[in-house]
C-alpha positions as CSV (number, residue, x, y, z in Angstrom):
1,X,-0.3,0.0,-0.1
2,X,2.8,2.1,-1.1
3,X,1.0,4.5,-2.9
4,X,-2.2,3.9,-1.2
5,X,-4.2,2.7,-4.1
6,X,-6.4,0.4,-2.9
7,X,-7.4,-3.2,-4.8
8,X,-10.9,-4.0,-4.9
9,X,-10.0,-6.3,-2.1
10,X,-9.1,-3.8,0.3
11,X,-12.1,-1.7,-1.2
12,X,-14.7,-4.5,-0.3
13,X,-13.4,-5.0,3.1
14,X,-12.8,-1.0,4.2
15,X,-16.5,0.3,2.6
16,X,-17.8,-3.0,4.9
17,X,-16.1,-1.5,7.8
18,X,-17.5,1.7,7.8
19,X,-20.9,0.4,7.1
20,X,-20.7,-1.9,10.2
21,X,-19.0,0.9,12.1
22,X,-22.6,2.9,13.4
23,X,-24.0,-0.7,13.8
24,X,-21.1,-1.1,16.1
25,X,-21.6,2.6,17.4
26,X,-18.5,4.0,16.0
27,X,-18.6,7.0,13.2
28,X,-17.8,5.5,9.3
29,X,-14.6,7.5,8.9
30,X,-13.4,5.4,12.4
31,X,-14.3,1.8,10.7
32,X,-13.0,2.5,7.5
33,X,-9.6,3.9,8.7
34,X,-9.4,0.9,11.3
35,X,-10.2,-1.7,8.2
36,X,-7.2,0.1,6.6
37,X,-4.8,0.0,9.4
38,X,-5.6,-3.7,9.9
39,X,-5.5,-4.5,6.1
40,X,-1.6,-2.3,6.0
41,X,1.0,-4.6,6.4
42,X,3.2,-1.0,7.4
43,X,2.1,1.2,10.0
44,X,0.7,4.0,8.2
45,X,0.8,8.2,9.1
46,X,-2.3,10.0,8.8
47,X,-1.4,11.5,5.6
48,X,-1.7,7.9,3.9
49,X,-5.0,6.9,5.9
50,X,-6.0,10.5,4.8
51,X,-5.1,10.0,0.8
52,X,-6.1,6.3,1.2
53,X,-9.8,6.7,2.2
54,X,-9.9,10.2,0.3
55,X,-11.4,11.3,3.8
56,X,-10.1,15.1,5.3
57,X,-7.2,15.2,7.5
58,X,-9.5,16.4,10.4
59,X,-11.4,13.3,10.1
60,X,-8.3,11.4,10.0
61,X,-7.1,13.0,13.1
62,X,-10.5,12.6,15.1
63,X,-10.9,9.1,14.2
64,X,-7.2,8.0,14.8
65,X,-7.8,9.8,18.5
66,X,-11.4,7.9,18.4
67,X,-9.4,4.3,17.9
68,X,-6.7,5.5,20.4
69,X,-9.1,5.9,23.3
70,X,-10.6,2.6,22.2
71,X,-6.9,1.2,22.5
72,X,-7.6,-0.8,19.0
73,X,-4.5,1.4,17.1
74,X,-0.8,1.1,18.4
75,X,1.4,4.5,17.9
76,X,4.6,4.1,16.1
77,X,7.8,6.0,15.5
78,X,10.6,5.9,12.2
79,X,13.9,6.8,12.9
80,X,14.7,9.9,10.7
81,X,11.0,10.3,10.7
82,X,8.9,12.8,13.3
83,X,5.6,11.9,12.0
84,X,3.6,9.4,13.9
85,X,3.0,6.0,11.9
86,X,-0.2,4.0,13.3
87,X,-0.8,0.2,12.9
88,X,-3.1,-2.9,14.7
89,X,-2.2,-5.4,16.8
90,X,-0.8,-8.6,14.6
91,X,-2.7,-10.8,17.3
92,X,-6.5,-11.3,16.2
93,X,-7.2,-12.2,19.6
94,X,-5.4,-9.3,21.5
95,X,-7.6,-7.0,18.9
96,X,-11.0,-9.2,20.5
97,X,-9.9,-8.9,24.2
98,X,-9.4,-5.2,23.8
99,X,-12.4,-4.7,22.1
100,X,-14.3,-6.8,24.7
101,X,-12.7,-4.5,27.4
102,X,-13.6,-1.8,25.9
103,X,-17.3,-2.6,25.5
104,X,-17.6,-3.9,28.9
105,X,-16.1,-0.8,30.5
106,X,-18.4,1.8,28.4
107,X,-21.4,-0.2,28.5
108,X,-21.8,-3.4,30.8
109,X,-19.9,-1.7,33.7
110,X,-22.3,1.6,34.1
111,X,-25.2,-0.7,33.7
112,X,-24.1,-2.9,36.9
113,X,-23.8,0.5,38.3
114,X,-26.8,1.4,38.2
115,X,-28.7,-1.8,38.7
116,X,-26.5,-2.0,42.2
117,X,-27.7,1.6,42.8
118,X,-31.5,0.8,42.5
119,X,-31.2,-2.4,44.5
120,X,-29.6,-0.1,47.4
121,X,-32.8,2.0,47.7
122,X,-34.5,-0.8,49.0
123,X,-38.0,-2.3,48.6
124,X,-39.6,0.3,46.6
125,X,-43.3,-0.8,46.6
126,X,-42.9,-2.3,43.1
127,X,-41.7,-5.9,44.0
128,X,-42.0,-6.9,40.4
129,X,-39.8,-4.6,39.5
130,X,-37.3,-4.8,42.0
131,X,-37.1,-8.3,41.1
132,X,-36.2,-8.0,37.4
133,X,-34.0,-5.7,38.1
134,X,-31.9,-8.3,40.6
135,X,-32.4,-10.9,38.1
136,X,-30.9,-8.7,35.4
137,X,-27.7,-7.8,38.1
138,X,-27.3,-11.5,38.8
139,X,-27.3,-12.4,35.2
140,X,-24.8,-9.6,34.2
141,X,-22.5,-10.6,36.9
142,X,-23.0,-13.6,36.0
143,X,-22.0,-13.1,32.5
144,X,-18.8,-10.5,33.6
145,X,-17.5,-13.4,35.9
146,X,-17.4,-15.5,33.2
147,X,-15.8,-13.2,31.1
148,X,-13.1,-12.5,33.8
149,X,-12.4,-16.4,33.8
150,X,-12.1,-17.0,30.2
151,X,-9.7,-13.4,29.8
152,X,-7.5,-15.7,32.4
153,X,-6.7,-18.3,30.1
154,X,-3.9,-18.5,27.5
155,X,-5.4,-17.7,24.0
156,X,-4.0,-21.4,23.0
157,X,-6.2,-23.2,26.1
158,X,-9.2,-20.4,25.2
159,X,-9.4,-21.6,21.8
160,X,-9.2,-25.3,22.7
161,X,-12.4,-24.7,24.6
162,X,-14.1,-22.5,22.3
163,X,-13.8,-26.1,19.6
164,X,-15.1,-27.8,22.3
165,X,-18.2,-25.8,22.8
166,X,-20.3,-28.8,20.8
167,X,-19.0,-31.3,22.6
168,X,-19.9,-29.3,25.8
169,X,-23.0,-29.0,24.8
170,X,-24.1,-32.5,24.3
171,X,-22.7,-32.9,27.9
172,X,-25.0,-29.8,29.1
173,X,-27.8,-32.1,27.4
174,X,-27.4,-35.1,29.5
175,X,-27.6,-33.4,32.3
176,X,-30.9,-32.0,34.3
177,X,-31.6,-28.3,32.6
178,X,-30.9,-25.4,35.3
179,X,-32.3,-22.1,34.6
180,X,-31.9,-19.8,37.7
181,X,-33.3,-16.7,35.2
182,X,-36.2,-18.3,34.2
183,X,-39.2,-16.2,34.4
184,X,-41.9,-17.8,37.4
185,X,-45.2,-17.9,36.3
186,X,-48.3,-17.9,38.6
């Protein structure tokens, strides 16, 4: 990508990431910048990104700042060059772990904090709503505890566990079903 002329494959990937960006809660341009960096063998500077995507320099700068706040890009320097260069981690699992951690920090943790605050208020005279809030908090706590356990695993172990998913599901089919979050019917 030395002259920043994207191949049709690269263009399709970059455009798709841009379209998906809005569904993921990020700006289309941010998604495109990430996709371009992801596909680039070498770190790129802001001018190269601007040229490759045909976007304004200010959009490039804002997009890079957002990606840095998400910890999804790495800043690199080249000897004898004062410009900043950017790249994505080579390890796909590192990218996934970072995304999950950032989404948890931005979305799950504040929700869990709010649910706990609501429960700490004590009975408010709405037993059904109070029970649903408690169920939701318990479910989110269970999911975050599961995430914490999975996050402690080395990547190789996590891949092994994921590939065993179907076998584990078969084992669970043979055990009594327990669902502590199923609504109780009256």
